[in-house]
Structure formats: structure tokens, C-alpha cells
Wavefront OBJ file of the C-alpha trace (Angstrom):
o trace
v -4.424 0.137 15.091
v -2.881 3.421 16.126
v -2.096 3.856 19.795
v -0.797 6.750 21.866
v 0.096 6.987 25.521
v -0.220 10.177 27.584
v 1.620 10.442 30.912
v 0.356 12.893 33.533
v 2.470 14.062 36.469
v 1.104 13.837 40.016
v -0.360 17.018 41.463
v -0.666 18.864 38.165
v -4.033 19.739 36.624
v -5.092 17.842 33.522
v -5.398 19.764 30.255
v -9.021 20.797 29.775
v -9.542 18.690 26.656
v -8.541 15.528 28.556
v -10.609 16.511 31.575
v -13.709 16.930 29.370
v -13.317 13.579 27.629
v -12.374 11.660 30.751
v -15.259 13.187 32.713
v -17.698 11.879 30.090
v -16.230 8.373 30.125
v -15.211 7.845 33.757
v -16.354 8.563 37.277
v -15.301 12.055 38.459
v -13.372 10.429 41.338
v -11.212 8.582 38.806
v -10.340 11.858 37.082
v -9.471 13.423 40.458
v -7.261 10.424 41.317
v -5.443 10.810 38.012
v -4.745 14.468 38.793
v -3.720 13.749 42.375
v -1.547 10.658 41.849
v -0.559 11.043 38.207
v -0.792 8.218 35.733
v -1.227 7.426 32.109
v -4.051 7.428 29.602
v -3.802 5.182 26.571
v -5.814 6.111 23.509
v -6.151 3.709 20.595
v -7.964 4.204 17.325
v -9.173 1.203 15.337
v -10.813 1.692 11.975
v -11.821 -0.783 9.296
v -9.374 -1.186 6.473
v -10.597 0.832 3.472
v -8.581 -1.257 1.052
v -9.758 -4.698 2.117
v -10.178 -6.780 -1.009
v -12.127 -9.921 -1.463
v -9.552 -12.333 -2.837
v -11.471 -15.082 -4.609
v -11.822 -16.664 -8.050
v -13.495 -13.511 -9.392
v -10.505 -11.432 -8.258
v -8.178 -13.922 -9.980
v -10.208 -13.644 -13.173
v -9.925 -9.832 -13.042
v -6.151 -10.158 -12.814
v -6.166 -12.611 -15.721
v -7.907 -10.027 -17.881
v -5.045 -7.638 -17.110
v -2.418 -10.120 -18.351
v -1.383 -7.714 -21.127
v -0.794 -4.913 -18.628
v 2.088 -5.991 -16.365
v 2.322 -2.578 -14.702
v -1.326 -2.724 -13.652
v -0.951 -6.256 -12.280
v 2.176 -5.222 -10.374
v 0.358 -2.207 -8.930
v -2.541 -4.361 -7.712
v -0.311 -7.098 -6.282
v 1.892 -4.528 -4.509
v -1.228 -3.111 -2.842
v -2.262 -6.450 -1.355
v -1.751 -7.055 2.348
v -0.001 -10.157 3.664
v -3.241 -12.040 4.378
v -4.521 -11.227 0.886
v -1.240 -12.388 -0.687
v -1.451 -15.611 1.284
v -4.987 -16.278 0.093
v -4.140 -15.460 -3.543
v -1.083 -17.731 -3.333
v -3.245 -20.544 -2.009
v -5.770 -20.125 -4.851
v -3.017 -20.141 -7.497
v -0.822 -22.813 -5.855
v 2.080 -20.372 -5.631
v 4.550 -20.851 -2.781
v 3.976 -18.297 -0.019
v 6.784 -17.287 2.320
v 5.943 -14.539 4.839
v 9.661 -13.817 5.268
v 10.051 -13.126 1.545
v 6.946 -11.124 0.652
v 8.608 -9.380 -2.298
v 9.528 -12.749 -3.830
v 5.941 -13.924 -3.384
v 4.658 -10.777 -5.098
v 7.049 -11.385 -7.996
v 5.927 -15.005 -8.350
v 2.280 -13.942 -8.394
v 2.921 -11.342 -11.096
v 4.905 -13.882 -13.154
v 2.020 -16.313 -12.791
v -0.304 -13.910 -14.603
v 2.247 -12.967 -17.257
v 3.360 -16.510 -18.150
v 2.468 -17.000 -21.860
v 2.726 -20.802 -21.549
v -0.083 -20.806 -19.014
v -2.330 -18.959 -21.462
v -1.363 -21.182 -24.399
v -2.300 -24.236 -22.331
v -5.599 -22.661 -21.321
v -6.455 -21.821 -24.953
v -5.532 -25.329 -26.136
v -7.786 -26.858 -23.455
v -10.804 -25.003 -24.903
l 1 2 3 4 5 6 7 8 9 10 11 12 13 14 15 16 17 18 19 20 21 22 23 24 25 26 27 28 29 30 31 32 33 34 35 36 37 38 39 40 41 42 43 44 45 46 47 48 49 50 51 52 53 54 55 56 57 58 59 60 61 62 63 64 65 66 67 68 69 70 71 72 73 74 75 76 77 78 79 80 81 82 83 84 85 86 87 88 89 90 91 92 93 94 95 96 97 98 99 100 101 102 103 104 105 106 107 108 109 110 111 112 113 114 115 116 117 118 119 120 121 122 123 124 125
């Protein structure tokens, strides 16, 4: 979430753009008090994450299909957020250490590129 703080000096008029917005959201007396006594206005912007992925068995299967494209797997794993890495690690039984995210990413990529894992899976069928 992005956040910005604006400090206004006592006795100075507010910029018109702030006055317009604050007048819509607050009582006019509050805006007058801000001008008279000074103060701060904190603005925060929260938006949904556009890259939120659903990390589940289907996602794991998609990564398995990319096993012959290490660069693509690395690109996808690098784009995962910490919570997504944690969930993927849990699904695959890969050790997750939040202090060593890059190591976790490497382990996850190696998991999908391990030829022994695929040989075992083929032999089981």
C-alpha cells in the first residue's frame, strides 16, 4: 500500500486541490481548523494485486509441463511473492526460509528440473 503524508503550516491557506477534496470528505470546520492550526493529511492508496496467482496443484502441474524450459520456470518462480512461494514450498515439501528467499526460489526451480523425479514418476505409471 502506498502512503504519503502532507504537512500544512499553521495560518497558511491550503492548496485548492486539497481544499476541494477535503471539503467533500470532511466538515468545513475541520478544513478551517487545518488551515488555522496546521496539521497533516495522510493519503494512502490500496489496490488489489494484479499478479496474484492461485498456487495449487493445477499451478504445480503447469510448472511440471515447463520442465524442459528452465528459463520459463525461473521467470515464473522469480515473479512469485513470498506468500505464494511459501504455499508452493508447502505443496512440494520444499524447505521454506523467509530469510533466504533466493535459496528457496532455487530449490523450487531445481525441484522441477530434477530428472530423477521424472524418471521415478514415469516408472510409477
